[in-house]
Residue, then its C-alpha position, 0 to 999 in steps of 0.5 A: x452505417x448508424x449501427x457501426x457508429x453506435x458500435x464504435x461509440x460504445x467501444x470508445x466509451x468502454x476504453x475511456x472508462x478504463x483509461x489511466x487517469x492518475x500519474x505522478x512525477x518524482x518530487x524529491x527523496x531522502x535517505x536516512x542514515x543508519x544512526x537515526x532510529x527510524x527502522x523497519x517501517x512498513x506502514x504510514x498514515x498522515x492524519x491532517x486534522x492532527x498534523x500527525x504522521x503515524x508510522x508502524x514498524x514490523x518489529x512492534x514499534x509505533x512512531x508519531x511525528x508532528x509538523x513534518x513539512x519538509x524532507x529535512x524534518x524527517x531527520x528529527x526525533x519522533x514526538x512519541x514512540x510506544x510498543x504495540x507488541x505486533x509485527x505490523x505491516x500496514x496502518x490506516x485511520x478512519x476519521x469518520x469512526x475514529x478507528x485504526x485498522x492494521x495488518x499483522x504478519x508473523x511466521x505463523x499467521x497474518x491478519x487484519x485487526x482494528x481498534x477504536x480511538x488508538x492503536x493497541x499497546x502491548x497486551x491491549x484487546x482489539x478485534x480481528x477481521x475474518x479473511x475469506x481465504x488462507x494465506x501463504x504465511x509460510x512463504x512470508x506472503x501475508x497481508x501488507x496492504x490496506x486502503x480506506x474509502x468513504x464506505x469500504x475497507x480494502x484488504x490486499x494479500x501480498x501475493x494472493x491466497x494459498x491457492x492463488x500464490x503460484x508462478x503460473x497464475x497472475x490472477x489474485x483477489x482483493x477483499x472488500x469490507x463494508x464499514x459500519x459504525x462499530x465494525x466491518x462486514x465482508x462485502x466482495x472479492x475483486x480480481x487483480x492481475x499481479x506481476x509475476x516472475x519480474x525477479x526470477x532467481x528466488x522462488x518467493x520473489x518470483x511471486x511478486x508482492x503488493x506492499x501497499x494500497x491506498x485509495x484516491x481521496x474521497x473516491x470509491x472507484x480508484x486505488x493505487x497499488x504498490x508492487x515490488x520485488x527484490x532481485x538477488x543477482x543484481x541486489x536491486x528492487x523493482x517497484x511500480x505504482x499502478x492505478x486500479x479502477x474498480x469494475x463493480x459489475x464484473x468484480x475486478x480491478x482493472x490496471x494498465x500494466x504497460x502504463x504504471x502511474x509511476x515507475x521507481x526504476x531507471x531514475x538517475x541517482x536513485x535506486x529504490x529500496x524495499x518500498x513498503x509504506x504509503x500515505x497522502x501527504x500535505x498538498x503543495x500549491x494545490x497539488x496532491x503529494x504521495x509519501x512512500x517509505x522503505x523498510x530497511x529490515x534493520x539491516x546495515x545493507x538497506x536504508x530507510x528512504x522517504x520518497x515524495x511524489x507529486x500527482x500530475x494535473x489531469 
């Protein structure tokens, strides 16, 4: 009997270790009119010490806003705008090393770069981080997602490597790099099960897509993964936010796909657009907020949305 109880106890410990620990409520959202100049946003980073919201566009612009404390502030003009000359997909700032990390995707390549002190302006030099596998950029599936933890940089391919990006294969890999004072070094790959065939009428959209990831603040063991795809027949976006727990021993990221941390669909009066950018915002009454922006692709049929989620208390 005692052996049976020990076995059950161990099983319970295993289940508890991988149970969902994070979930969110829908706080508010704002859809910006097309007359505003905030378009093509694919990356965002809030830097609390500066009270700066830095936004990267996939057509080369980089926007800086200060003192955005409520949704209505987002209709104001940015405090500064400059050109990077890069088709940016994600941006992350590491305060400990004063380093910007960013991902770039063009029709011919996708890569991750970094630069000390500031984002690169047009023509400025920066460093590139080698990726362990080739990505299917010819199918518009490169790197759109980066996350920073105290010790690591995480890189998530949108749909996997060239070998992994298949409808019949849901297992892809994230890449983890160890941060140093001046650079990063490749550390390990972690498997992740991506949603496939949620949007079935387009060959590329069948693959699904990871548009952004972010770490829980100060946490080495949990990431939030934003997945989304576009269904042409219904002209709608399906988007879900998952908690992924790091299984260090087995080099895998564990998610409960039937229990997302947040489901953006089936909400009265709200339809998600092309959700691409994600950052932690200011705490509200001691509760953490997550801010998500959509990329309107500079299209008259799409919109820049600002969405605020509030993390539930455990």
